[in-house]
Biopython code that builds the backbone (N, CA, C, O; Angstrom):
import numpy as np
from Bio.PDB.StructureBuilder import StructureBuilder

atoms = [
    (1, "MET", "N", (117.212, 65.162, 112.970)),
    (1, "MET", "CA", (116.246, 66.052, 113.556)),
    (1, "MET", "C", (116.290, 67.425, 112.892)),
    (1, "MET", "O", (115.251, 68.028, 112.626)),
    (2, "VAL", "N", (117.494, 67.911, 112.628)),
    (2, "VAL", "CA", (117.646, 69.192, 111.949)),
    (2, "VAL", "C", (117.081, 69.089, 110.536)),
    (2, "VAL", "O", (116.444, 70.021, 110.045)),
    (3, "ARG", "N", (117.317, 67.963, 109.893)),
    (3, "ARG", "CA", (116.779, 67.763, 108.545)),
    (3, "ARG", "C", (115.260, 67.808, 108.553)),
    (3, "ARG", "O", (114.640, 68.389, 107.662)),
    (4, "ASN", "N", (114.666, 67.190, 109.568)),
    (4, "ASN", "CA", (113.203, 67.216, 109.672)),
    (4, "ASN", "C", (112.699, 68.650, 109.821)),
    (4, "ASN", "O", (111.715, 69.039, 109.192)),
    (5, "ALA", "N", (113.368, 69.415, 110.641)),
    (5, "ALA", "CA", (112.967, 70.805, 110.853)),
    (5, "ALA", "C", (113.079, 71.595, 109.556)),
    (5, "ALA", "O", (112.185, 72.369, 109.213)),
    (6, "GLU", "N", (114.170, 71.398, 108.845)),
    (6, "GLU", "CA", (114.354, 72.089, 107.569)),
    (6, "GLU", "C", (113.320, 71.634, 106.552)),
    (6, "GLU", "O", (112.800, 72.433, 105.773)),
    (7, "GLN", "N", (113.033, 70.354, 106.571)),
    (7, "GLN", "CA", (112.088, 69.783, 105.617)),
    (7, "GLN", "C", (110.687, 70.372, 105.808)),
    (7, "GLN", "O", (109.990, 70.645, 104.831)),
    (8, "TYR", "N", (110.285, 70.565, 107.040)),
    (8, "TYR", "CA", (108.927, 71.033, 107.316)),
    (8, "TYR", "C", (108.835, 72.546, 107.521)),
    (8, "TYR", "O", (107.744, 73.071, 107.744)),
    (9, "ALA", "N", (109.947, 73.238, 107.451)),
    (9, "ALA", "CA", (109.949, 74.686, 107.688)),
    (9, "ALA", "C", (109.062, 75.417, 106.687)),
    (9, "ALA", "O", (108.296, 76.301, 107.070)),
    (10, "GLU", "N", (109.157, 75.064, 105.429)),
    (10, "GLU", "CA", (108.350, 75.742, 104.404)),
    (10, "GLU", "C", (106.865, 75.450, 104.588)),
    (10, "GLU", "O", (106.038, 76.352, 104.454)),
    (11, "ALA", "N", (106.520, 74.215, 104.892)),
    (11, "ALA", "CA", (105.116, 73.863, 105.129)),
    (11, "ALA", "C", (104.578, 74.601, 106.352)),
    (11, "ALA", "O", (103.436, 75.061, 106.353)),
    (12, "ASP", "N", (105.399, 74.712, 107.388)),
    (12, "ASP", "CA", (104.990, 75.447, 108.589)),
    (12, "ASP", "C", (104.767, 76.922, 108.274)),
    (12, "ASP", "O", (103.818, 77.535, 108.763)),
    (13, "LYS", "N", (105.644, 77.481, 107.460)),
    (13, "LYS", "CA", (105.528, 78.889, 107.076)),
    (13, "LYS", "C", (104.228, 79.120, 106.299)),
    (13, "LYS", "O", (103.514, 80.090, 106.552)),
    (14, "GLN", "N", (103.928, 78.238, 105.367)),
    (14, "GLN", "CA", (102.709, 78.372, 104.569)),
    (14, "GLN", "C", (101.465, 78.222, 105.438)),
    (14, "GLN", "O", (100.485, 78.946, 105.260)),
    (15, "ARG", "N", (101.508, 77.301, 106.357)),
    (15, "ARG", "CA", (100.363, 77.086, 107.257)),
    (15, "ARG", "C", (100.141, 78.313, 108.145)),
    (15, "ARG", "O", (99.004, 78.734, 108.357)),
    (16, "ARG", "N", (101.216, 78.876, 108.655)),
    (16, "ARG", "CA", (101.118, 80.075, 109.499)),
    (16, "ARG", "C", (100.530, 81.238, 108.694)),
    (16, "ARG", "O", (99.679, 81.975, 109.191)),
    (17, "GLU", "N", (100.986, 81.394, 107.464)),
    (17, "GLU", "CA", (100.472, 82.461, 106.606)),
    (17, "GLU", "C", (98.979, 82.271, 106.334)),
    (17, "GLU", "O", (98.219, 83.239, 106.341)),
    (18, "LEU", "N", (98.562, 81.039, 106.097)),
    (18, "LEU", "CA", (97.146, 80.751, 105.866)),
    (18, "LEU", "C", (96.315, 81.101, 107.095)),
    (18, "LEU", "O", (95.255, 81.713, 106.974)),
    (19, "VAL", "N", (96.786, 80.720, 108.264)),
    (19, "VAL", "CA", (96.059, 81.014, 109.507)),
    (19, "VAL", "C", (95.940, 82.528, 109.707)),
    (19, "VAL", "O", (94.879, 83.018, 110.095)),
    (20, "GLU", "N", (97.008, 83.264, 109.447)),
    (20, "GLU", "CA", (96.976, 84.717, 109.606)),
    (20, "GLU", "C", (95.991, 85.363, 108.638)),
    (20, "GLU", "O", (95.252, 86.271, 109.019)),
    (21, "VAL", "N", (95.973, 84.901, 107.390)),
    (21, "VAL", "CA", (95.060, 85.449, 106.385)),
    (21, "VAL", "C", (93.615, 85.124, 106.751)),
    (21, "VAL", "O", (92.729, 85.962, 106.586)),
    (22, "ILE", "N", (93.376, 83.929, 107.241)),
    (22, "ILE", "CA", (92.022, 83.532, 107.651)),
    (22, "ILE", "C", (91.563, 84.385, 108.830)),
    (22, "ILE", "O", (90.423, 84.851, 108.845)),
    (23, "ASN", "N", (92.419, 84.594, 109.804)),
    (23, "ASN", "CA", (92.063, 85.430, 110.959)),
    (23, "ASN", "C", (91.732, 86.855, 110.526)),
    (23, "ASN", "O", (90.767, 87.451, 111.007)),
    (24, "GLN", "N", (92.530, 87.388, 109.626)),
    (24, "GLN", "CA", (92.275, 88.737, 109.129)),
    (24, "GLN", "C", (90.931, 88.783, 108.394)),
    (24, "GLN", "O", (90.144, 89.707, 108.594)),
    (25, "ALA", "N", (90.675, 87.798, 107.557)),
    (25, "ALA", "CA", (89.424, 87.754, 106.796)),
    (25, "ALA", "C", (88.221, 87.673, 107.726)),
    (25, "ALA", "O", (87.231, 88.377, 107.530)),
    (26, "GLU", "N", (88.305, 86.822, 108.729)),
    (26, "GLU", "CA", (87.190, 86.688, 109.675)),
    (26, "GLU", "C", (86.952, 87.992, 110.431)),
    (26, "GLU", "O", (85.806, 88.357, 110.693)),
    (27, "GLY", "N", (88.014, 88.686, 110.778)),
    (27, "GLY", "CA", (87.886, 89.972, 111.461)),
    (27, "GLY", "C", (87.218, 91.020, 110.585)),
    (27, "GLY", "O", (86.373, 91.782, 111.054)),
    (28, "ILE", "N", (87.595, 91.057, 109.321)),
    (28, "ILE", "CA", (87.005, 92.035, 108.389)),
    (28, "ILE", "C", (85.534, 91.708, 108.159)),
    (28, "ILE", "O", (84.705, 92.616, 108.099)),
    (29, "VAL", "N", (85.201, 90.441, 108.030)),
    (29, "VAL", "CA", (83.795, 90.054, 107.863)),
    (29, "VAL", "C", (82.993, 90.507, 109.077)),
    (29, "VAL", "O", (81.923, 91.097, 108.933)),
    (30, "HIS", "N", (83.501, 90.237, 110.254)),
    (30, "HIS", "CA", (82.795, 90.621, 111.487)),
    (30, "HIS", "C", (82.617, 92.136, 111.570)),
    (30, "HIS", "O", (81.522, 92.620, 111.854)),
    (31, "ASP", "N", (83.691, 92.880, 111.321)),
    (31, "ASP", "CA", (83.620, 94.341, 111.385)),
    (31, "ASP", "C", (82.633, 94.894, 110.361)),
    (31, "ASP", "O", (81.852, 95.795, 110.666)),
    (32, "THR", "N", (82.674, 94.355, 109.157)),
    (32, "THR", "CA", (81.789, 94.843, 108.101)),
    (32, "THR", "C", (80.335, 94.567, 108.444)),
    (32, "THR", "O", (79.479, 95.433, 108.263)),
    (33, "GLU", "N", (80.051, 93.372, 108.936)),
    (33, "GLU", "CA", (78.673, 93.056, 109.320)),
    (33, "GLU", "C", (78.193, 93.957, 110.455)),
    (33, "GLU", "O", (77.043, 94.396, 110.456)),
    (34, "SER", "N", (79.053, 94.229, 111.402)),
    (34, "SER", "CA", (78.689, 95.116, 112.514)),
    (34, "SER", "C", (78.383, 96.519, 112.012)),
    (34, "SER", "O", (77.404, 97.137, 112.432)),
    (35, "LYS", "N", (79.217, 97.015, 111.117)),
    (35, "LYS", "CA", (79.011, 98.364, 110.580)),
    (35, "LYS", "C", (77.763, 98.425, 109.703)),
    (35, "LYS", "O", (77.058, 99.434, 109.712)),
    (36, "ILE", "N", (77.481, 97.378, 108.957)),
    (36, "ILE", "CA", (76.256, 97.350, 108.148)),
    (36, "ILE", "C", (75.044, 97.461, 109.060)),
    (36, "ILE", "O", (74.119, 98.223, 108.778)),
    (37, "ALA", "N", (75.046, 96.717, 110.136)),
    (37, "ALA", "CA", (73.922, 96.763, 111.075)),
    (37, "ALA", "C", (73.823, 98.141, 111.727)),
    (37, "ALA", "O", (72.725, 98.667, 111.914)),
    (38, "GLU", "N", (74.954, 98.714, 112.066)),
    (38, "GLU", "CA", (74.968, 100.005, 112.753)),
    (38, "GLU", "C", (74.519, 101.152, 111.844)),
    (38, "GLU", "O", (73.823, 102.063, 112.293)),
    (39, "TYR", "N", (74.910, 101.110, 110.582)),
    (39, "TYR", "CA", (74.640, 102.220, 109.667)),
    (39, "TYR", "C", (73.652, 101.867, 108.562)),
    (39, "TYR", "O", (73.662, 102.496, 107.503)),
    (40, "LYS", "N", (72.811, 100.884, 108.789)),
    (40, "LYS", "CA", (71.921, 100.428, 107.719)),
    (40, "LYS", "C", (71.009, 101.532, 107.202)),
    (40, "LYS", "O", (70.643, 101.520, 106.027)),
    (41, "ASP", "N", (70.634, 102.486, 108.050)),
    (41, "ASP", "CA", (69.762, 103.572, 107.607)),
    (41, "ASP", "C", (70.479, 104.560, 106.691)),
    (41, "ASP", "O", (69.838, 105.237, 105.888)),
    (42, "GLN", "N", (71.782, 104.647, 106.804)),
    (42, "GLN", "CA", (72.550, 105.573, 105.974)),
    (42, "GLN", "C", (73.064, 104.926, 104.688)),
    (42, "GLN", "O", (73.566, 105.624, 103.807)),
    (43, "LEU", "N", (72.945, 103.625, 104.571)),
    (43, "LEU", "CA", (73.490, 102.911, 103.415)),
    (43, "LEU", "C", (72.392, 102.590, 102.413)),
    (43, "LEU", "O", (71.321, 102.119, 102.797)),
    (44, "PRO", "N", (72.645, 102.840, 101.136)),
    (44, "PRO", "CA", (71.670, 102.442, 100.118)),
    (44, "PRO", "C", (71.509, 100.916, 100.109)),
    (44, "PRO", "O", (72.472, 100.176, 100.311)),
    (45, "ALA", "N", (70.288, 100.467, 99.873)),
    (45, "ALA", "CA", (69.989, 99.029, 99.913)),
    (45, "ALA", "C", (70.840, 98.244, 98.920)),
    (45, "ALA", "O", (71.322, 97.158, 99.242)),
    (46, "ASP", "N", (71.028, 98.783, 97.718)),
    (46, "ASP", "CA", (71.812, 98.052, 96.721)),
    (46, "ASP", "C", (73.273, 97.915, 97.140)),
    (46, "ASP", "O", (73.911, 96.905, 96.843)),
    (47, "GLU", "N", (73.801, 98.915, 97.822)),
    (47, "GLU", "CA", (75.182, 98.839, 98.306)),
    (47, "GLU", "C", (75.308, 97.835, 99.452)),
    (47, "GLU", "O", (76.288, 97.094, 99.537)),
    (48, "ARG", "N", (74.308, 97.821, 100.327)),
    (48, "ARG", "CA", (74.302, 96.821, 101.417)),
    (48, "ARG", "C", (74.264, 95.418, 100.823)),
    (48, "ARG", "O", (74.959, 94.514, 101.285)),
    (49, "GLU", "N", (73.444, 95.255, 99.796)),
    (49, "GLU", "CA", (73.328, 93.944, 99.149)),
    (49, "GLU", "C", (74.648, 93.543, 98.501)),
    (49, "GLU", "O", (75.058, 92.385, 98.582)),
    (50, "SER", "N", (75.302, 94.488, 97.867)),
    (50, "SER", "CA", (76.595, 94.212, 97.235)),
    (50, "SER", "C", (77.635, 93.778, 98.272)),
    (50, "SER", "O", (78.378, 92.822, 98.051)),
    (51, "LEU", "N", (77.681, 94.484, 99.396)),
    (51, "LEU", "CA", (78.605, 94.084, 100.464)),
    (51, "LEU", "C", (78.239, 92.713, 101.008)),
    (51, "LEU", "O", (79.117, 91.902, 101.304)),
    (52, "GLY", "N", (76.942, 92.454, 101.139)),
    (52, "GLY", "CA", (76.486, 91.147, 101.616)),
    (52, "GLY", "C", (76.965, 90.022, 100.714)),
    (52, "GLY", "O", (77.362, 88.958, 101.190)),
    (53, "LYS", "N", (76.925, 90.266, 99.404)),
    (53, "LYS", "CA", (77.402, 89.252, 98.452)),
    (53, "LYS", "C", (78.905, 89.029, 98.606)),
    (53, "LYS", "O", (79.379, 87.893, 98.560)),
    (54, "GLN", "N", (79.643, 90.110, 98.788)),
    (54, "GLN", "CA", (81.090, 89.970, 98.968)),
    (54, "GLN", "C", (81.410, 89.220, 100.260)),
    (54, "GLN", "O", (82.349, 88.425, 100.310)),
    (55, "ILE", "N", (80.628, 89.478, 101.293)),
    (55, "ILE", "CA", (80.816, 88.758, 102.556)),
    (55, "ILE", "C", (80.561, 87.272, 102.344)),
    (55, "ILE", "O", (81.329, 86.434, 102.817)),
    (56, "GLU", "N", (79.489, 86.945, 101.638)),
    (56, "GLU", "CA", (79.168, 85.534, 101.388)),
    (56, "GLU", "C", (80.249, 84.852, 100.552)),
    (56, "GLU", "O", (80.592, 83.697, 100.803)),
    (57, "GLU", "N", (80.784, 85.560, 99.562)),
    (57, "GLU", "CA", (81.861, 84.991, 98.742)),
    (57, "GLU", "C", (83.097, 84.700, 99.599)),
    (57, "GLU", "O", (83.728, 83.651, 99.466)),
    (58, "LEU", "N", (83.425, 85.640, 100.472)),
    (58, "LEU", "CA", (84.589, 85.438, 101.341)),
    (58, "LEU", "C", (84.333, 84.305, 102.326)),
    (58, "LEU", "O", (85.221, 83.495, 102.590)),
    (59, "ARG", "N", (83.126, 84.247, 102.865)),
    (59, "ARG", "CA", (82.787, 83.145, 103.780)),
    (59, "ARG", "C", (82.892, 81.793, 103.074)),
    (59, "ARG", "O", (83.359, 80.819, 103.663)),
    (60, "ALA", "N", (82.459, 81.734, 101.820)),
    (60, "ALA", "CA", (82.553, 80.483, 101.060)),
    (60, "ALA", "C", (84.018, 80.062, 100.932)),
    (60, "ALA", "O", (84.346, 78.882, 101.061)),
    (61, "LYS", "N", (84.884, 81.026, 100.678)),
    (61, "LYS", "CA", (86.315, 80.714, 100.595)),
    (61, "LYS", "C", (86.842, 80.222, 101.946)),
    (61, "LYS", "O", (87.635, 79.282, 102.010)),
    (62, "LEU", "N", (86.392, 80.868, 103.019)),
    (62, "LEU", "CA", (86.848, 80.461, 104.351)),
    (62, "LEU", "C", (86.328, 79.075, 104.719)),
    (62, "LEU", "O", (87.033, 78.295, 105.359)),
    (63, "ASN", "N", (85.102, 78.769, 104.317)),
    (63, "ASN", "CA", (84.543, 77.443, 104.600)),
    (63, "ASN", "C", (85.218, 76.357, 103.774)),
    (63, "ASN", "O", (85.180, 75.181, 104.136)),
    (64, "ASN", "N", (85.835, 76.751, 102.667)),
    (64, "ASN", "CA", (86.502, 75.804, 101.777)),
    (64, "ASN", "C", (88.011, 76.079, 101.765)),
    (64, "ASN", "O", (88.672, 75.916, 100.739)),
    (65, "LYS", "N", (88.538, 76.493, 102.906)),
    (65, "LYS", "CA", (89.927, 76.955, 102.979)),
    (65, "LYS", "C", (90.955, 75.908, 102.570)),
    (65, "LYS", "O", (92.058, 76.254, 102.147)),
    (66, "GLU", "N", (90.606, 74.639, 102.691)),
    (66, "GLU", "CA", (91.554, 73.591, 102.301)),
    (66, "GLU", "C", (91.823, 73.622, 100.799)),
    (66, "GLU", "O", (92.898, 73.229, 100.347)),
    (67, "ASN", "N", (90.844, 74.090, 100.033)),
    (67, "ASN", "CA", (90.979, 74.118, 98.580)),
    (67, "ASN", "C", (91.264, 75.514, 98.034)),
    (67, "ASN", "O", (91.331, 75.701, 96.819)),
    (68, "GLU", "N", (91.431, 76.486, 98.913)),
    (68, "GLU", "CA", (91.701, 77.860, 98.498)),
    (68, "GLU", "C", (93.165, 78.194, 98.737)),
    (68, "GLU", "O", (93.821, 77.621, 99.607)),
    (69, "THR", "N", (93.658, 79.131, 97.948)),
    (69, "THR", "CA", (95.027, 79.591, 98.160)),
    (69, "THR", "C", (95.016, 80.792, 99.100)),
    (69, "THR", "O", (94.002, 81.473, 99.257)),
    (70, "VAL", "N", (96.146, 81.029, 99.707)),
    (70, "VAL", "CA", (96.296, 82.194, 100.577)),
    (70, "VAL", "C", (95.989, 83.452, 99.769)),
    (70, "VAL", "O", (95.324, 84.368, 100.253)),
    (71, "GLU", "N", (96.474, 83.483, 98.552)),
    (71, "GLU", "CA", (96.295, 84.673, 97.718)),
    (71, "GLU", "C", (94.831, 84.915, 97.365)),
    (71, "GLU", "O", (94.399, 86.068, 97.335)),
    (72, "SER", "N", (94.059, 83.871, 97.099)),
    (72, "SER", "CA", (92.644, 84.075, 96.758)),
    (72, "SER", "C", (91.857, 84.592, 97.962)),
    (72, "SER", "O", (90.967, 85.429, 97.808)),
    (73, "ILE", "N", (92.176, 84.104, 99.144)),
    (73, "ILE", "CA", (91.515, 84.595, 100.363)),
    (73, "ILE", "C", (91.941, 86.035, 100.634)),
    (73, "ILE", "O", (91.118, 86.879, 100.990)),
    (74, "ARG", "N", (93.224, 86.307, 100.463)),
    (74, "ARG", "CA", (93.729, 87.667, 100.689)),
    (74, "ARG", "C", (93.080, 88.655, 99.714)),
    (74, "ARG", "O", (92.702, 89.758, 100.109)),
    (75, "THR", "N", (92.952, 88.268, 98.458)),
    (75, "THR", "CA", (92.338, 89.140, 97.455)),
    (75, "THR", "C", (90.882, 89.422, 97.790)),
    (75, "THR", "O", (90.443, 90.570, 97.730)),
    (76, "ALA", "N", (90.130, 88.389, 98.142)),
    (76, "ALA", "CA", (88.721, 88.573, 98.508)),
    (76, "ALA", "C", (88.593, 89.446, 99.753)),
    (76, "ALA", "O", (87.683, 90.270, 99.845)),
    (77, "THR", "N", (89.488, 89.269, 100.697)),
    (77, "THR", "CA", (89.485, 90.082, 101.918)),
    (77, "THR", "C", (89.755, 91.543, 101.585)),
    (77, "THR", "O", (89.050, 92.433, 102.061)),
    (78, "ASN", "N", (90.769, 91.788, 100.773)),
    (78, "ASN", "CA", (91.101, 93.161, 100.392)),
    (78, "ASN", "C", (89.967, 93.818, 99.613)),
    (78, "ASN", "O", (89.672, 94.995, 99.822)),
    (79, "ASN", "N", (89.331, 93.065, 98.716)),
    (79, "ASN", "CA", (88.208, 93.610, 97.950)),
    (79, "ASN", "C", (87.064, 94.015, 98.873)),
    (79, "ASN", "O", (86.488, 95.091, 98.715)),
    (80, "LEU", "N", (86.737, 93.160, 99.831)),
    (80, "LEU", "CA", (85.670, 93.475, 100.784)),
    (80, "LEU", "C", (86.053, 94.688, 101.621)),
    (80, "LEU", "O", (85.232, 95.579, 101.841)),
    (81, "GLN", "N", (87.276, 94.724, 102.080)),
    (81, "GLN", "CA", (87.717, 95.831, 102.921)),
    (81, "GLN", "C", (87.658, 97.155, 102.157)),
    (81, "GLN", "O", (87.185, 98.154, 102.698)),
    (82, "GLN", "N", (88.123, 97.174, 100.934)),
    (82, "GLN", "CA", (88.103, 98.408, 100.143)),
    (82, "GLN", "C", (86.675, 98.868, 99.865)),
    (82, "GLN", "O", (86.368, 100.054, 99.981)),
    (83, "ALA", "N", (85.809, 97.936, 99.501)),
    (83, "ALA", "CA", (84.412, 98.284, 99.228)),
    (83, "ALA", "C", (83.730, 98.814, 100.482)),
    (83, "ALA", "O", (82.980, 99.788, 100.418)),
    (84, "SER", "N", (83.985, 98.185, 101.609)),
    (84, "SER", "CA", (83.332, 98.629, 102.843)),
    (84, "SER", "C", (83.874, 99.981, 103.295)),
    (84, "SER", "O", (83.111, 100.808, 103.796)),
    (85, "LEU", "N", (85.158, 100.223, 103.131)),
    (85, "LEU", "CA", (85.720, 101.522, 103.518)),
    (85, "LEU", "C", (85.092, 102.653, 102.713)),
    (85, "LEU", "O", (84.738, 103.692, 103.270)),
    (86, "LYS", "N", (84.953, 102.456, 101.411)),
    (86, "LYS", "CA", (84.336, 103.482, 100.565)),
    (86, "LYS", "C", (82.890, 103.722, 100.966)),
    (86, "LYS", "O", (82.448, 104.866, 101.076)),
    (87, "LEU", "N", (82.168, 102.656, 101.181)),
    (87, "LEU", "CA", (80.752, 102.777, 101.505)),
    (87, "LEU", "C", (80.545, 103.426, 102.868)),
    (87, "LEU", "O", (79.677, 104.286, 103.013)),
    (88, "PHE", "N", (81.317, 103.034, 103.853)),
    (88, "PHE", "CA", (81.142, 103.606, 105.183)),
    (88, "PHE", "C", (81.639, 105.045, 105.246)),
    (88, "PHE", "O", (81.162, 105.830, 106.065)),
    (89, "GLU", "N", (82.581, 105.393, 104.400)),
    (89, "GLU", "CA", (82.990, 106.796, 104.306)),
    (89, "GLU", "C", (81.804, 107.640, 103.836)),
    (89, "GLU", "O", (81.552, 108.720, 104.370)),
    (90, "LEU", "N", (81.083, 107.141, 102.837)),
    (90, "LEU", "CA", (79.884, 107.845, 102.370)),
    (90, "LEU", "C", (78.831, 107.930, 103.467)),
    (90, "LEU", "O", (78.171, 108.958, 103.619)),
    (91, "ALA", "N", (78.673, 106.862, 104.224)),
    (91, "ALA", "CA", (77.684, 106.850, 105.311)),
    (91, "ALA", "C", (78.051, 107.881, 106.378)),
    (91, "ALA", "O", (77.177, 108.587, 106.881)),
    (92, "TYR", "N", (79.331, 107.973, 106.724)),
    (92, "TYR", "CA", (79.763, 108.953, 107.722)),
    (92, "TYR", "C", (79.500, 110.373, 107.227)),
    (92, "TYR", "O", (79.036, 111.231, 107.979)),
    (93, "LYS", "N", (79.805, 110.608, 105.943)),
    (93, "LYS", "CA", (79.565, 111.937, 105.380)),
    (93, "LYS", "C", (78.077, 112.268, 105.394)),
    (93, "LYS", "O", (77.689, 113.395, 105.701)),
    (94, "LYS", "N", (77.254, 111.290, 105.065)),
    (94, "LYS", "CA", (75.805, 111.509, 105.064)),
    (94, "LYS", "C", (75.324, 111.812, 106.478)),
    (94, "LYS", "O", (74.508, 112.712, 106.680)),
    (95, "MET", "N", (75.823, 111.070, 107.448)),
    (95, "MET", "CA", (75.433, 111.326, 108.839)),
    (95, "MET", "C", (75.858, 112.725, 109.272)),
    (95, "MET", "O", (75.084, 113.433, 109.917)),
    (96, "ALA", "N", (77.070, 113.129, 108.928)),
    (96, "ALA", "CA", (77.561, 114.455, 109.297)),
    (96, "ALA", "C", (76.723, 115.532, 108.629)),
    (96, "ALA", "O", (76.396, 116.545, 109.247)),
    (97, "SER", "N", (76.381, 115.316, 107.381)),
    (97, "SER", "CA", (75.548, 116.270, 106.652)),
    (97, "SER", "C", (74.158, 116.352, 107.267)),
    (97, "SER", "O", (73.611, 117.444, 107.421)),
    (98, "ASP", "N", (73.585, 115.210, 107.619)),
    (98, "ASP", "CA", (72.260, 115.189, 108.250)),
    (98, "ASP", "C", (72.294, 115.896, 109.601)),
    (98, "ASP", "O", (71.373, 116.640, 109.937)),
    (99, "GLN", "N", (73.344, 115.666, 110.367)),
    (99, "GLN", "CA", (73.462, 116.316, 111.675)),
    (99, "GLN", "C", (73.652, 117.816, 111.518)),
    (99, "GLN", "O", (73.112, 118.600, 112.299)),
    (100, "SER", "N", (74.413, 118.215, 110.515)),
    (100, "SER", "CA", (74.632, 119.632, 110.251)),
    (100, "SER", "C", (73.324, 120.300, 109.844)),
    (100, "SER", "O", (73.019, 121.400, 110.306)),
    (101, "SER", "N", (72.557, 119.651, 108.990)),
    (101, "SER", "CA", (71.261, 120.178, 108.561)),
    (101, "SER", "C", (70.315, 120.274, 109.740)),
    (101, "SER", "O", (69.575, 121.250, 109.868)),
    (102, "SER", "N", (70.331, 119.284, 110.591)),
    (102, "SER", "CA", (69.470, 119.268, 111.768)),
    (102, "SER", "C", (69.834, 120.405, 112.717)),
    (102, "SER", "O", (68.949, 121.057, 113.270)),
    (103, "THR", "N", (71.108, 120.643, 112.908)),
    (103, "THR", "CA", (71.572, 121.714, 113.786)),
    (103, "THR", "C", (71.164, 123.072, 113.226)),
    (103, "THR", "O", (70.706, 123.940, 113.969)),
    (104, "LYS", "N", (71.328, 123.259, 111.919)),
    (104, "LYS", "CA", (70.935, 124.520, 111.290)),
    (104, "LYS", "C", (69.434, 124.728, 111.402)),
    (104, "LYS", "O", (68.974, 125.844, 111.642)),
    (105, "SER", "N", (68.679, 123.667, 111.231)),
    (105, "SER", "CA", (67.223, 123.742, 111.337)),
    (105, "SER", "C", (66.810, 124.115, 112.755)),
    (105, "SER", "O", (65.909, 124.931, 112.947)),
    (106, "ASP", "N", (67.458, 123.527, 113.738)),
    (106, "ASP", "CA", (67.167, 123.839, 115.140)),
    (106, "ASP", "C", (67.493, 125.296, 115.448)),
    (106, "ASP", "O", (66.726, 125.974, 116.133)),
    (107, "GLN", "N", (68.618, 125.775, 114.950)),
    (107, "GLN", "CA", (69.009, 127.161, 115.188)),
    (107, "GLN", "C", (68.039, 128.115, 114.509)),
    (107, "GLN", "O", (67.702, 129.158, 115.070)),
    (108, "SER", "N", (67.592, 127.775, 113.325)),
    (108, "SER", "CA", (66.645, 128.601, 112.583)),
    (108, "SER", "C", (65.317, 128.698, 113.315)),
    (108, "SER", "O", (64.742, 129.782, 113.405)),
    (109, "SER", "N", (64.824, 127.590, 113.836)),
    (109, "SER", "CA", (63.547, 127.607, 114.552)),
    (109, "SER", "C", (63.673, 128.353, 115.878)),
    (109, "SER", "O", (62.703, 128.957, 116.335)),
    (110, "GLU", "N", (64.845, 128.323, 116.502)),
    (110, "GLU", "CA", (65.061, 129.078, 117.737)),
    (110, "GLU", "C", (65.017, 130.575, 117.457)),
    (110, "GLU", "O", (64.463, 131.336, 118.250)),
    (111, "LYS", "N", (65.597, 131.007, 116.332)),
    (111, "LYS", "CA", (65.587, 132.421, 115.969)),
    (111, "LYS", "C", (64.165, 132.891, 115.687)),
    (111, "LYS", "O", (63.805, 134.015, 116.035)),
    (112, "GLN", "N", (63.357, 132.044, 115.062)),
    (112, "GLN", "CA", (61.984, 132.406, 114.741)),
    (112, "GLN", "C", (61.147, 132.542, 116.000)),
    (112, "GLN", "O", (60.214, 133.345, 116.032)),
    (113, "GLN", "N", (61.453, 131.789, 117.019)),
    (113, "GLN", "CA", (60.687, 131.833, 118.258)),
    (113, "GLN", "C", (61.006, 133.075, 119.076)),
    (113, "GLN", "O", (60.169, 133.511, 119.865)),
    (114, "THR", "N", (62.180, 133.655, 118.916)),
    (114, "THR", "CA", (62.566, 134.821, 119.718)),
    (114, "THR", "C", (62.174, 136.106, 119.100)),
    (114, "THR", "O", (62.435, 137.168, 119.664)),
]
sb = StructureBuilder()
sb.init_structure("model")
sb.init_model(0)
sb.init_chain("A")
sb.init_seg("    ")
for serial, (resi, resn, name, xyz) in enumerate(atoms, 1):
    if name == "N":
        sb.init_residue(resn, " ", resi, " ")
    sb.init_atom(name, np.array(xyz, "f"), 0.0, 1.0, " ", f" {name:<3s}", serial, name[0])
structure = sb.get_structure()
């Protein structure tokens, strides 16, 4: 019985690692899609399309997980995460800049009215 446990320990470890990587990938895909929908007006169309392609590539790996390595899924996940972080950082800055411009414009029009 101990031999069986030792024999399958490595396979169990690899399976657990695969499940964890898949869960992380699915979470990043979901978060990225949600943020794309939320900030679509602040994101350039070509950048949205690029993220969409990366999402589809990662989904293809997840749908074919039996033939993919943990490392290939992890790499695709990290690439998507890095690209989305950069893009959404730009979107946040654009939103802050737009809000700042709007506030200044409102203050300027209030001064003109008085």
